[in-house]
C-alpha positions, -999 to 999 in steps of 0.1 A, spaced: -63 -521 -771 -70 -552 -749 -107 -552 -740 -119 -556 -704 -132 -590 -693 -169 -587 -686 -188 -603 -657 -225 -606 -655 -240 -608 -620 -275 -623 -622 -296 -615 -591 -323 -634 -572 -360 -628 -576 -380 -661 -580 -401 -662 -611 -390 -626 -620 -357 -642 -630 -369 -649 -665 -360 -612 -671 -324 -624 -671 -331 -640 -704 -341 -607 -720 -309 -592 -707 -289 -620 -722 -307 -616 -755 -297 -579 -757 -261 -587 -747 -258 -612 -776 -276 -589 -801 -252 -560 -793 -221 -581 -793 -214 -576 -756 -190 -604 -746 -197 -623 -714 -166 -638 -699 -179 -647 -664 -213 -652 -648 -221 -651 -611 -256 -661 -601 -278 -661 -571 -310 -682 -567 -330 -679 -600 -299 -661 -614 -279 -692 -606 -304 -714 -624 -305 -692 -656 -267 -688 -655 -262 -726 -652 -284 -734 -682 -267 -706 -703 -232 -715 -693 -238 -751 -700 -244 -743 -737 -282 -738 -740 -293 -709 -762 -314 -682 -748 -344 -691 -770 -341 -727 -759 -342 -716 -722 -372 -694 -729 -390 -723 -746 -382 -746 -717 -396 -720 -692 -428 -716 -713 -433 -754 -717 -426 -764 -681 -456 -771 -659 -447 -755 -626 -468 -779 -606 -449 -808 -621 -418 -794 -605 -433 -794 -570 -427 -823 -547 -443 -814 -514 -424 -823 -483 -438 -833 -449 -436 -805 -423 -400 -799 -415 -373 -776 -429 -392 -767 -460 -425 -772 -479 -409 -786 -511 -382 -813 -514 -367 -798 -545 -358 -832 -560 -378 -826 -592 -363 -793 -601 -329 -807 -592 -335 -835 -617 -346 -810 -644 -314 -788 -639 -293 -820 -640 -308 -831 -673 -306 -797 -690 -270 -791 -679 -261 -826 -691 -246 -835 -657 -218 -810 -662 -193 -800 -636 -182 -764 -633 -150 -773 -652 -171 -785 -681 -190 -752 -686 -186 -731 -718 -185 -699 -697 -171 -698 -662 -199 -697 -635 -199 -693 -598 -231 -693 -576 -239 -681 -541 -256 -699 -513 -261 -691 -476 -249 -713 -447 -279 -713 -423 -257 -725 -394 -232 -696 -396 -249 -670 -418 -219 -670 -441 -220 -665 -479 -208 -697 -496 -193 -697 -531 -200 -728 -551 -178 -733 -581 -167 -769 -580 -184 -802 -585 -217 -808 -602 -235 -777 -614 -270 -790 -606 -261 -796 -570 -249 -760 -566 -280 -746 -582 -302 -767 -559 -285 -750 -529 -287 -715 -543 -325 -717 -551 -335 -731 -517 -357 -702 -506 -361 -705 -468 -394 -720 -457 -403 -730 -493 -375 -754 -504 -357 -777 -480 -321 -765 -474 -293 -788 -486 -268 -805 -463 -234 -804 -480 -200 -810 -464 -212 -801 -429 -230 -770 -440 -268 -764 -443 -271 -744 -475 -300 -722 -486 -309 -694 -510 -279 -671 -517 -302 -641 -518 -303 -640 -480 -268 -625 -480 -259 -615 -516 -289 -609 -539 -267 -595 -568 -233 -612 -565 -211 -584 -580 -181 -591 -558 -181 -627 -568 -179 -617 -605 -149 -595 -596 -133 -624 -577 -137 -646 -608 -116 -621 -628 -141 -597 -643 -128 -561 -649 -161 -547 -659 -193 -559 -642 -229 -557 -652 -253 -563 -623 -290 -573 -628 -312 -563 -599 -347 -578 -601 -360 -561 -570 -355 -525 -577 -391 -515 -586 -408 -524 -554 -446 -524 -552 -471 -532 -525 -484 -568 -529 -514 -586 -517 -505 -613 -493 -526 -644 -499 -507 -674 -487 -475 -686 -470 -455 -684 -503 -464 -647 -507 -455 -641 -471 -420 -656 -475 -412 -640 -508 -424 -606 -497 -404 -608 -465 -372 -617 -485 -379 -589 -510 -381 -563 -481 -349 -576 -466 -330 -576 -499 -342 -541 -508 -330 -528 -474 -296 -545 -479 -292 -531 -514 -302 -496 -501 -276 -497 -473 -248 -515 -491 -254 -504 -527 -247 -525 -558 -212 -517 -568 -213 -528 -605 -201 -507 -633 -236 -508 -648 -267 -519 -630 -297 -531 -650 -330 -529 -632 -360 -544 -650 -394 -530 -640 -411 -562 -626 -434 -547 -600 -464 -562 -617 -449 -597 -619 -461 -623 -594 -428 -638 -581 -443 -672 -574 -463 -674 -607 -441 -689 -634 -466 -682 -662 -454 -647 -671 -423 -656 -690 -429 -633 -719 -436 -603 -697 -404 -609 -678 -383 -613 -709 -397 -581 -724 -389 -562 -692 -354 -575 -691 -349 -565 -728 -362 -530 -722 -340 -524 -692 -309 -538 -709 -315 -517 -740 -319 -486 -718 -284 -494 -704 -266 -505 -736 -250 -471 -742 -236 -471 -707 -223 -506 -711 -205 -497 -744 -190 -465 -728 -176 -485 -699 -164 -513 -721 -149 -491 -748 -142 -456 -734 -132 -430 -759 -94 -427 -765 -77 -400 -744 -62 -383 -774 -97 -378 -788 -108 -361 -756 -78 -338 -756 -84 -330 -793 -120 -321 -786 -109 -301 -756 -84 -281 -777 -111 -273 -802 -134 -260 -775 -107 -238 -761 -98 -223 -795 -134 -211 -802 
């Protein structure tokens, strides 16, 4: 029987996105094929590195060894507090300047047009440029002007891009929602204010719209500081746990029991 093509939709969530790496580990360890990846914000970043050919352990090592402050290039007051050029350079280097056509696994990422409020699908050209658009958290990173659009974080409109994975050709979709386990947080600075506001907005959108994936993985990240990038190990472990909890559901959707087996078992129950 021909297997279903599998899409993995990696959601937004700032530093909590390292949980995606734990999910990817579990998929590999259990032989779950990934045919397409759609990503939003940090999900776009992780997806780009993985689809470009980096191994999961290499991405984890990169995350652990990167000094977050070295990635920050403060901007004068304007459209954002951070230029984003340094992180763009880092993504460019670790994706080897690849275009979307060069990737080992097909990838599409989501950004938001701040002029129109429309969702923008980025799947052509240089991968690092698309990632830079998708991670542009409003108020923190400067938005990116591209082809007449002003592009920012895709999480504003589509925090877990399930529909995009389906559009790419996926027949079975696994969604990874990083904001499911909401917790009250102490607001200490402008970064906390912005991230918390976006979290509230995304949770409300997900509650009203739902996440229409075949299986939704929801790591418990309520104790993770979304702007502190020094909790990589905790995020990976949370991602692993949630993925392991969902692995039987994934297998059942990917490889449903044959119909003749169900009828055979039904006949046995009737005869007893």
